[in-house]
N, C-alpha and C positions, 0 to 999 in steps of 0.2 A: 504494500500500500504506500502511496505517496503522502507527503506532508505538505500542508499549505501554511504559509506565514502571512498574517495580516498585520501590517505595520501602521501605527497611528502615533500621533503626538498629543501630549497633554502637558502644556507648559514646557518646562525643561526636560520632561521625561518622555522617552521613546518607549512605546508599548508594542511588544512583539507577541501577537497571539498565535499560538500553534494549534493546528487542527490536523489530526491524524495520528499515526503511530510513529514515535520517535525511536526508530530502530536502525539496524545495520543498513537496510535498504534505503531508508530516508535520510540517514545521517549526512552524506556528502552535500546534498542539496540544502538541508536545514542549516548545516554549519556555514556554508557559503552565504546563504541569505541572512543568517543571524549576524555574521561578521560584517557583511555589507551594511546592515542596519546600524551596527555599532559605529562603523567608520563614517556613516552619513549623519550620525547624531551630533548634536551640539557638543562642544568641548567644554568641560569634560563630559564624556558620555554617561548618561543616567538612563539605564534600560531596565524595564520590567518585562519579564517573560511570563505571559499568561498561559498556564498549562490546562485551562479548563477544557479545551478541545482535544487533549491528548489522552487516548485510551490505553496506550501501551508505551512503556519506556524501558529500554534495556541499558546495559553498561555503555554501549556505544552512544546512545542518546544522552546519557549522563555526561559523557565526554564532550558532546556538543555544547551542553550548558556551561561546562567549565571552560571551554574555549572562549565563550563569550565573556565569562568572568575575568579571565586572564587579560583579554584585550581591553576590556573596560578599565580594569584596575591599573593596567600599564599606562593608560592615558589619563589617569587621575580621576576616573569616574567609578561607577559601581553598577552591579547588576543584581536584581532581586527576582525571586520567583513567587508566583501566587496562584491560587485557586486550583491546585492539583486535584484531579479525580482521586477517589479513595484508593484505588489500586496503584496509582502512580505515587501518591503520598506514602503508601506502605513501602514501595521500593526505595524511595528517597530516605525514609527513616531506617530501613533495614541496612542500607549501604552507608548510613550516617552522613549523607549529604546534607541533611537538615542541620547538622552541627556547624557547617560552614556557610550554607545558604538557608537561612530559616524559611519555613513555609508560611507565607502570609495568606490570610483568609480572603483578601480582596485586593483590588488594584490600588485603592487609596492607602491601605496599610503598607503595601510594598513600596509605593512611591514615597511615602513619608520615611520609610527606613533608609532610603538612599539619598534623600534630600535634606534630612534633618542635620543641623550643624553638629559637628563633633565638639564636645566640651574641651576647652583648653586644659592641657595638663598643667599642674602647678609647676612653676619654675623652680629649679633646684639651685641652691646657693653655690 
């Protein structure tokens, strides 16, 4: 099965909606389109990947998500994921991906997680 990416903008945040199975067969196209969206995003890239339309996710699909994270973070931005289907959320928890990329219940929570200012660390004498 193929995968479809639907890309939209909400303020400074680029939203990438995925529809289909994110697996070995779909990974090359998904990776290419996700990275293109990251590169076309404002700088720094703030990207939310909406997994609501993903019914299946395997290890290769997880690699696609991390490719997006690496590129976003290397350019001073970040990537968040939201609305995974229950079976996809189970895979992300089982593989402990949720410890690195928390699972957000909706687009707004995901957007806030990557746009909220980071508190300043106290200066050391």
